[in-house]
N, C-alpha and C positions, 0 to 999 in steps of 0.2 A: 841973861839969869833970873828967874822969878823969886817969891818969896819963899817958897820952901828949899830951896838949897842954904837957906839960914839953918835949918832944922840939920842936926846929926845925921850922917849917910847919905843925904841926899845931895847926889852930883848931879851934873846936867842932863846924863841917860836916865837916872829915874825919875827925874824932874819932867822931864820930853814926857816918857811913858805916862806919869801921871794923869800930867796935862792931855793928852790922848784920850784917856778912859773921863774927861771932865773934873779932875780933881786938879787947882789952879792954887788955893789957897791952903794955909795951915790949918784954918778950922773947917773945911771940907773935910782935909785927910783925916782929922781928929772924929768929925762925924762918922766919916763913915767905916774908921779905924782899919786899922793894919789885915785882917784876914781879907776883907771883904776886897780892897784896893788890890791886893795882890790876886786875889781871884778875875779881877776886870782884866789887870795886866795877862795875866794867864791865859784868858781866852784871844788875846791878840800877841803874844808871847810865849810859847810851849817851853821855852827855855827859860823861864821865871822859876828861880829855886830856893833852897830854903831861905837861903844869905840874903836874896832878897825880902823875903818875909822879914826875918829876923829885922832887918834893916827899916823896912818899914813901922815895923812896932819900937822901935829903937827911937825913930824921929819921934813918936808919935809921945814917949816917955821923953824925951829931949837928953837919952845917952846912945854912945855907940853903941850898936849890936853886942858888941863884945861884953859889956857888961850890964846886961838881962840879966836881970834875978834868975837861978836854974828851976824854977816853977813855970815861969813864961815860957823859959825855951824848952821846959819839955811839953808845953802847952801849944808850942807852933810844930813842933813834931808832929807832933802826934795829929795836927791839924792838916801839915802839908801831907803827910803820910797818906790821909783820909782822900786827900784830892789828886795827888800826883803819884801814888802809889810806891 
């Protein structure tokens, strides 16, 4: 396992998916952002869900995805609906 698993919400599978899309460091993940990283994962894995998007955002913010603030959760849900229907 690499450095991404040091972040909350990132286990081996999600780290592997991030590596597959060219994100191998915490800095890269923060630069790309949760939404763009999720879209890149979605291109390869149509099962990418709202929880994966939330996990990425939580990892960037340094919190478990359950503890994201309500405004962030709402924004992520709207983004998800735009791209997954």
